[in-house]
Every structure is written in C-alpha cells, then in structure tokens.
ZASE-878762 format. One record per residue (C-alpha): x, y, z; residue number from 1. Coordinates in nm, 2 decimals, always signed. Each point is the difference from the previous one (the first is absolute). Example, Ala and Ser with C-alpha at 12.3 -4.5 7.8 and 13.67 -1.06 7.14 Angstrom:
BEGIN
ATOM    east   north      up  num
ATOM   +1.23   -0.45   +0.78    1
ATOM   +0.14   +0.34   -0.07    2
# end
This chain:
BEGIN
ATOM    east   north      up  num
ATOM   +0.01   -0.02   +0.00    1
ATOM   +0.14   +0.38   -0.10    2
ATOM   +0.03   +0.23   +0.20    3
ATOM   +0.22   +0.25   -0.19    4
ATOM   +0.19   +0.12   +0.30    5
ATOM   +0.26   +0.17   -0.26    6
ATOM   -0.25   +0.30   -0.15    7
ATOM   +0.22   +0.30   +0.18    8
ATOM   -0.25   +0.30   +0.11    9
ATOM   +0.22   +0.22   +0.09   10
ATOM   +0.26   +0.26   -0.18   11
ATOM   +0.37   +0.03   +0.07   12
ATOM   -0.13   +0.41   +0.12   13
ATOM   +0.00   -0.06   +0.37   14
ATOM   +0.08   -0.27   +0.29   15
ATOM   -0.31   -0.21   -0.10   16
ATOM   +0.18   -0.11   -0.24   17
ATOM   +0.21   -0.22   +0.21   18
ATOM   -0.14   -0.32   +0.23   19
ATOM   +0.17   -0.18   +0.27   20
ATOM   -0.01   -0.40   +0.02   21
ATOM   +0.11   -0.12   +0.33   22
ATOM   +0.02   -0.33   +0.08   23
ATOM   +0.07   -0.19   +0.33   24
ATOM   +0.12   -0.29   +0.11   25
ATOM   +0.17   -0.15   +0.33   26
ATOM   +0.31   +0.04   -0.14   27
ATOM   +0.03   +0.39   -0.19   28
ATOM   -0.25   +0.27   -0.05   29
ATOM   +0.08   +0.06   -0.38   30
ATOM   -0.09   +0.33   -0.22   31
ATOM   -0.08   +0.12   -0.31   32
ATOM   -0.13   +0.30   -0.19   33
ATOM   -0.08   +0.02   -0.33   34
ATOM   -0.07   +0.26   -0.26   35
ATOM   -0.39   +0.02   -0.18   36
ATOM   +0.13   -0.26   -0.23   37
ATOM   +0.03   -0.22   +0.25   38
ATOM   +0.44   -0.01   -0.02   39
ATOM   +0.18   -0.04   +0.30   40
ATOM   +0.17   +0.33   +0.05   41
ATOM   +0.17   -0.13   +0.30   42
ATOM   +0.02   -0.23   +0.31   43
ATOM   +0.08   -0.02   +0.39   44
ATOM   +0.05   -0.25   +0.21   45
ATOM   -0.08   -0.03   +0.44   46
ATOM   -0.12   -0.24   +0.23   47
ATOM   -0.26   -0.26   +0.12   48
ATOM   -0.34   +0.14   -0.15   49
ATOM   -0.24   -0.24   +0.21   50
ATOM   -0.18   +0.14   +0.24   51
ATOM   -0.06   -0.38   +0.21   52
ATOM   +0.37   +0.11   +0.11   53
ATOM   -0.05   +0.31   +0.11   54
ATOM   -0.19   +0.29   -0.15   55
ATOM   +0.24   +0.28   +0.11   56
ATOM   +0.25   -0.23   -0.20   57
ATOM   -0.23   -0.04   -0.28   58
ATOM   -0.12   +0.38   -0.04   59
ATOM   +0.39   +0.11   +0.00   60
ATOM   +0.12   -0.19   -0.27   61
ATOM   -0.33   +0.06   -0.26   62
ATOM   +0.14   +0.39   +0.06   63
ATOM   +0.34   -0.13   -0.03   64
ATOM   -0.03   -0.14   -0.31   65
ATOM   -0.21   +0.21   -0.20   66
ATOM   +0.26   +0.34   +0.11   67
ATOM   +0.28   -0.20   -0.15   68
ATOM   -0.17   -0.10   -0.32   69
ATOM   -0.08   +0.29   -0.01   70
ATOM   +0.35   +0.18   +0.02   71
ATOM   +0.13   -0.32   -0.18   72
ATOM   -0.22   +0.15   -0.29   73
ATOM   +0.15   +0.33   +0.05   74
ATOM   -0.38   +0.13   +0.10   75
ATOM   +0.10   +0.16   +0.37   76
ATOM   -0.19   +0.30   -0.03   77
ATOM   -0.34   -0.20   -0.06   78
ATOM   -0.12   -0.07   +0.31   79
ATOM   -0.17   -0.24   +0.17   80
ATOM   -0.33   +0.19   +0.08   81
ATOM   -0.03   +0.00   -0.45   82
ATOM   +0.02   -0.30   -0.08   83
ATOM   -0.31   -0.36   -0.01   84
ATOM   +0.22   -0.29   +0.18   85
ATOM   -0.14   -0.39   -0.08   86
ATOM   +0.10   -0.23   +0.28   87
ATOM   +0.05   -0.36   +0.03   88
ATOM   +0.08   -0.11   +0.33   89
ATOM   +0.03   -0.30   +0.20   90
ATOM   -0.20   -0.16   +0.29   91
ATOM   -0.30   +0.29   -0.11   92
ATOM   -0.23   -0.33   -0.05   93
ATOM   -0.02   +0.01   +0.33   94
ATOM   -0.36   +0.24   -0.02   95
ATOM   +0.20   +0.16   +0.33   96
ATOM   +0.28   +0.14   -0.12   97
ATOM   -0.15   +0.07   -0.32   98
ATOM   -0.16   +0.25   +0.21   99
ATOM   +0.28   +0.14   +0.20  100
ATOM   +0.15   +0.09   -0.38  101
ATOM   -0.28   +0.19   -0.14  102
ATOM   -0.05   +0.18   +0.33  103
ATOM   +0.38   +0.08   -0.02  104
ATOM   +0.00   +0.38   -0.05  105
ATOM   +0.30   -0.03   -0.32  106
ATOM   +0.16   +0.26   -0.15  107
ATOM   -0.15   -0.02   -0.35  108
ATOM   -0.27   +0.15   -0.22  109
ATOM   -0.15   -0.35   -0.01  110
ATOM   +0.07   -0.34   +0.11  111
ATOM   -0.13   -0.30   -0.12  112
ATOM   +0.06   -0.34   +0.21  113
ATOM   -0.06   -0.37   -0.11  114
ATOM   +0.16   -0.28   +0.09  115
ATOM   +0.33   -0.06   -0.17  116
ATOM   -0.15   -0.35   -0.13  117
ATOM   -0.25   +0.23   -0.23  118
ATOM   +0.27   +0.25   -0.10  119
ATOM   +0.27   -0.28   -0.07  120
ATOM   -0.27   -0.21   -0.17  121
ATOM   -0.07   +0.30   -0.21  122
ATOM   +0.40   +0.08   -0.11  123
ATOM   +0.01   -0.32   -0.14  124
ATOM   -0.29   +0.01   -0.18  125
ATOM   -0.02   +0.34   -0.14  126
ATOM   -0.25   +0.07   +0.20  127
ATOM   -0.17   -0.31   -0.16  128
ATOM   -0.22   -0.31   +0.09  129
ATOM   +0.24   -0.24   +0.19  130
ATOM   +0.21   -0.15   +0.34  131
ATOM   +0.32   +0.00   +0.15  132
ATOM   +0.18   -0.23   +0.24  133
ATOM   +0.22   +0.23   +0.23  134
ATOM   +0.31   -0.17   +0.16  135
ATOM   +0.20   +0.27   +0.19  136
ATOM   +0.03   +0.04   +0.37  137
ATOM   -0.33   -0.15   -0.05  138
ATOM   -0.24   -0.24   -0.15  139
ATOM   -0.33   +0.05   -0.18  140
ATOM   -0.22   -0.04   -0.30  141
ATOM   -0.24   +0.30   -0.13  142
ATOM   -0.21   -0.05   -0.36  143
ATOM   -0.25   +0.29   -0.13  144
ATOM   -0.18   -0.08   -0.22  145
ATOM   -0.39   +0.14   -0.18  146
ATOM   +0.02   +0.26   +0.31  147
ATOM   +0.04   -0.30   +0.20  148
ATOM   +0.32   -0.01   +0.33  149
ATOM   +0.11   -0.26   +0.11  150
ATOM   +0.27   -0.12   +0.27  151
ATOM   +0.18   -0.28   +0.14  152
ATOM   +0.20   -0.04   +0.26  153
ATOM   +0.18   +0.32   +0.09  154
ATOM   +0.01   -0.10   +0.45  155
ATOM   +0.26   +0.17   +0.07  156
ATOM   +0.32   -0.21   +0.18  157
ATOM   +0.08   -0.16   +0.16  158
ATOM   -0.34   -0.13   +0.04  159
ATOM   -0.06   -0.01   -0.42  160
ATOM   +0.20   +0.09   -0.26  161
ATOM   +0.17   -0.32   -0.10  162
ATOM   +0.22   -0.07   -0.28  163
ATOM   +0.09   +0.43   +0.03  164
ATOM   +0.37   +0.08   +0.04  165
ATOM   -0.09   +0.04   +0.40  166
ATOM   -0.12   -0.36   +0.05  167
ATOM   +0.25   -0.14   -0.17  168
ATOM   +0.30   +0.25   +0.15  169
ATOM   -0.22   -0.19   +0.32  170
ATOM   -0.01   -0.37   -0.08  171
ATOM   +0.41   +0.02   -0.01  172
ATOM   +0.02   +0.13   +0.33  173
ATOM   -0.23   -0.29   +0.12  174
ATOM   +0.20   -0.27   -0.17  175
ATOM   +0.34   +0.16   +0.12  176
ATOM   -0.10   -0.02   +0.35  177
ATOM   -0.17   -0.34   -0.05  178
ATOM   +0.34   -0.09   -0.18  179
ATOM   +0.20   +0.16   +0.33  180
ATOM   -0.23   -0.17   +0.30  181
ATOM   +0.11   -0.34   -0.18  182
ATOM   -0.39   -0.11   -0.16  183
ATOM   +0.11   +0.10   -0.36  184
ATOM   +0.28   -0.04   -0.20  185
ATOM   +0.20   +0.24   -0.07  186
ATOM   -0.05   +0.23   -0.31  187
ATOM   +0.18   +0.20   -0.23  188
ATOM   -0.19   +0.28   +0.13  189
ATOM   +0.14   -0.07   +0.34  190
ATOM   +0.33   +0.15   -0.04  191
ATOM   -0.11   +0.30   -0.25  192
ATOM   -0.30   +0.12   +0.26  193
ATOM   +0.23   -0.03   +0.30  194
ATOM   +0.29   +0.26   -0.20  195
ATOM   -0.31   +0.23   -0.19  196
ATOM   -0.12   +0.11   +0.37  197
ATOM   +0.32   -0.03   +0.18  198
ATOM   -0.05   -0.30   +0.23  199
ATOM   +0.16   -0.26   +0.16  200
ATOM   -0.27   -0.27   +0.13  201
ATOM   -0.34   -0.04   +0.07  202
ATOM   -0.06   +0.26   +0.32  203
ATOM   +0.14   +0.27   -0.25  204
ATOM   -0.17   -0.07   -0.27  205
ATOM   -0.29   -0.01   +0.27  206
ATOM   +0.06   +0.35   +0.09  207
ATOM   +0.08   +0.15   -0.37  208
ATOM   -0.33   -0.08   -0.10  209
ATOM   -0.24   +0.03   +0.28  210
ATOM   -0.29   +0.27   -0.12  211
ATOM   +0.12   +0.05   -0.29  212
ATOM   -0.25   +0.16   -0.31  213
ATOM   -0.08   -0.19   -0.34  214
ATOM   +0.29   +0.19   -0.16  215
ATOM   +0.29   -0.10   +0.23  216
ATOM   -0.10   -0.44   -0.11  217
ATOM   -0.05   +0.09   -0.37  218
ATOM   +0.39   +0.12   -0.03  219
ATOM   +0.05   -0.40   +0.11  220
ATOM   -0.20   -0.12   -0.30  221
ATOM   +0.27   +0.02   -0.27  222
ATOM   +0.21   -0.27   +0.23  223
ATOM   -0.27   -0.24   -0.05  224
ATOM   -0.03   +0.06   -0.37  225
ATOM   +0.43   -0.01   -0.03  226
ATOM   +0.00   -0.32   +0.24  227
ATOM   -0.30   -0.17   -0.23  228
ATOM   +0.18   +0.05   -0.32  229
ATOM   +0.31   -0.16   +0.13  230
ATOM   -0.17   -0.31   +0.07  231
ATOM   -0.14   +0.03   +0.46  232
ATOM   -0.29   -0.20   +0.04  233
ATOM   -0.06   +0.18   +0.30  234
ATOM   -0.07   +0.33   -0.21  235
ATOM   -0.12   -0.18   -0.32  236
ATOM   -0.26   -0.11   +0.22  237
ATOM   -0.03   +0.39   +0.13  238
ATOM   -0.06   +0.06   -0.35  239
ATOM   -0.24   -0.24   -0.11  240
ATOM   -0.25   +0.05   +0.24  241
ATOM   +0.00   +0.43   -0.03  242
ATOM   +0.01   -0.08   -0.39  243
ATOM   -0.35   -0.24   +0.01  244
ATOM   -0.16   +0.27   +0.26  245
ATOM   +0.07   +0.25   -0.33  246
ATOM   -0.09   -0.26   -0.21  247
ATOM   -0.35   -0.07   +0.18  248
ATOM   -0.02   +0.43   -0.03  249
ATOM   -0.01   +0.01   -0.31  250
ATOM   -0.22   -0.29   -0.09  251
ATOM   -0.26   +0.20   +0.25  252
ATOM   +0.05   +0.32   -0.20  253
ATOM   -0.04   -0.22   -0.38  254
ATOM   -0.40   -0.13   +0.11  255
ATOM   -0.08   +0.44   +0.00  256
ATOM   +0.13   -0.03   -0.38  257
ATOM   +0.23   +0.26   -0.06  258
ATOM   +0.12   +0.15   -0.30  259
ATOM   +0.40   -0.01   +0.15  260
ATOM   +0.20   -0.08   +0.26  261
ATOM   +0.27   +0.13   +0.12  262
ATOM   +0.24   -0.09   +0.32  263
ATOM   +0.17   +0.29   +0.12  264
ATOM   +0.20   +0.09   +0.37  265
ATOM   +0.36   +0.01   +0.01  266
ATOM   +0.01   -0.35   +0.12  267
ATOM   -0.13   -0.18   -0.34  268
ATOM   +0.34   -0.04   -0.23  269
ATOM   +0.08   -0.24   +0.26  270
ATOM   -0.34   -0.12   +0.05  271
ATOM   -0.16   -0.10   -0.32  272
ATOM   +0.25   -0.20   -0.17  273
ATOM   -0.12   -0.25   +0.34  274
ATOM   -0.38   +0.04   -0.16  275
ATOM   -0.18   -0.24   -0.22  276
ATOM   +0.14   -0.01   -0.34  277
ATOM   -0.35   +0.02   -0.06  278
ATOM   -0.14   +0.26   +0.18  279
ATOM   +0.36   +0.23   -0.11  280
ATOM   -0.11   +0.01   -0.37  281
ATOM   -0.32   +0.12   +0.07  282
ATOM   +0.17   +0.29   +0.15  283
ATOM   +0.02   +0.38   -0.15  284
ATOM   +0.30   +0.19   +0.03  285
ATOM   -0.18   +0.33   +0.26  286
ATOM   -0.08   +0.32   -0.24  287
ATOM   +0.13   +0.25   +0.30  288
ATOM   +0.13   -0.03   +0.37  289
ATOM   -0.28   +0.12   +0.23  290
ATOM   +0.03   +0.32   +0.11  291
ATOM   -0.05   +0.04   -0.42  292
ATOM   -0.32   -0.13   +0.14  293
ATOM   -0.12   +0.23   +0.20  294
ATOM   +0.06   +0.30   -0.19  295
ATOM   -0.29   -0.22   -0.27  296
ATOM   -0.21   -0.04   +0.30  297
ATOM   +0.03   +0.34   +0.13  298
ATOM   -0.10   +0.18   -0.37  299
ATOM   -0.29   -0.26   -0.01  300
ATOM   -0.10   +0.10   +0.37  301
ATOM   +0.01   +0.38   -0.14  302
ATOM   -0.16   -0.07   -0.30  303
ATOM   -0.29   -0.08   +0.18  304
ATOM   +0.04   +0.22   +0.28  305
ATOM   -0.05   +0.24   -0.29  306
ATOM   -0.30   -0.10   -0.14  307
ATOM   -0.17   -0.06   +0.28  308
ATOM   +0.07   +0.37   +0.06  309
ATOM   -0.18   +0.07   -0.40  310
ATOM   -0.26   -0.27   +0.07  311
ATOM   -0.08   +0.28   +0.35  312
ATOM   -0.04   +0.28   -0.21  313
ATOM   -0.14   -0.11   -0.27  314
ATOM   -0.31   -0.08   +0.28  315
ATOM   +0.09   +0.33   +0.18  316
ATOM   -0.13   +0.18   -0.35  317
# end
C-alpha cells in the first residue's frame, strides 16, 4: 500500500525545509537532518535513548543527537524550536513510557513520537508495508500491513530479548561460570570473556557483571560468535538456540503476509548466516535506516495534521 511520504510540501526558503529524524535505542541515539528533497545533510550520535533505562538520559540523548546533526550539517544557526522532528524510541511500546515521553516539554517545534519498531519498518521499506526483525542490543519482530501493526517480542532484557546481543552475552557469562564451577566443560569463551572483563576467577566475574545493563552484556556477543565459528560446542549451542528463536519470529511475521521482510540491528551480520537458509533467501536488504523512517513518519503525521486543520477550517466556513 503506497503511502507517498516522499512528496515534499516545503520550499527551501525557511527552516520548514528541514526535518529531524531520530532513532533512540538501548545503546545509542542517532539523529539525521534532511532537506525538502529528503537528502541527509548531517548526522549526530549520542548516548542511550530508551526511556525504560532512564527518562532524563533519553531526553538528553535526543536533544544532544539533534544538535550534533545540525552541527554536522553546518546548520548551527537553526534552532531546535524551528524544526519538526520524528522520534522513534525503544521502550515506548509500553503505554506508561509513551505517555511520559509525550508529556516531555521538548525543545522542538513539534515532536511526532513512535516506537522504534514502526520507524525501523517504515525506513526499511521506504514508507511501504513490510516487516522487520530487530537484532541488536535487544530483539523483536514487527510488521506493518494495510495499516495494522503487529509486534512479537520486545519484552526487554533479561526476561526477554532472546537472540539479542545482550542475550548472547548473558549466555556466555552463564556458561563460563558453570565451567569455572566444574559443572560443564570449559570452552573457548572462558579465557576471552575473563580477559575482556579483566577478571581472574568466578568471584571477580560475578562482581563485574552484577547489576549491569543490556548494553554491557551485548559487548560480549561477538565473542560467542567468534567461538562458534571456531567450532566450540558450547558456543555453537548458544548460537543455535538464539538463531532458532529469530527463525520462529520470522515464521510468525510471514503469516501477516508482508510484501518484504528485512533484518536490521548491529548483530545482524553475525546472526543472519546462522538462520534457516530458506529464511535468509526471503530477506530483503533494508532500503533506509530507522532514523530515516522517523522522518517519513513525521512527514506522514504532519500531512494528517494539516489535513485535519483544513477540514476544520472548511467546516467552519
């Protein structure tokens, strides 16, 4: 279903020609500034943007990434309160966090808020229907078909997000601890995990990981794949379990009949080769990044808003 978000309604005579698109996740917040022709002029990256892990942190990251993007574009003279912004955030699939972010006294002209899943899907398929599998610090699946949103997963770490970077890192730590206790055989991961975290024994490892966030565990994910590629049996079992979970997400998403499906997220290059061969063949490369999807979403919402205003004006005549 064509949504025609690419049609520009603005001229370059004022700052309405520019839009900000922001994608905030558990690891970072990325912003882009685009012109009336949807050309990316600048990019900015700041800290985590998931309000689940801190409202103040998320709002600061959103603001900082926007400023960095304007600076990168050479548009420091443009003020945030002159710009419309689309913001896609992890965590706002929870109603309480969506309401909290909507109530934020943001510095922008207008802020159009959506889940990170919706903007990722819009970006991956250039505003048209499709599905995405997110494989980064967290994991989940999402489809947008004929105006209907469907989500699977996105329950958060550590109780959810199976097959994610954080999940893989946590499994590595668990297996290393079990081996240090003599319950299972040591694996290649033992030395690399201990070295990575600067630990000499199980006690030091427990102290190092206690209370750590998903982003901390996600830094260990590549170590699991490195070990699996060397034939380590423990790592191979972890990778197989995580990959099968992602396979299951894909199978459910296909029942929604999306015309395209893409896999996105920082773990994708490592995880995709371990998925079912049939699924790999069905995946399409994402057309754009999630932050570009935020721009498309903001443009769509602004069109709706302007259409409503015109409709009200007509009815009052």
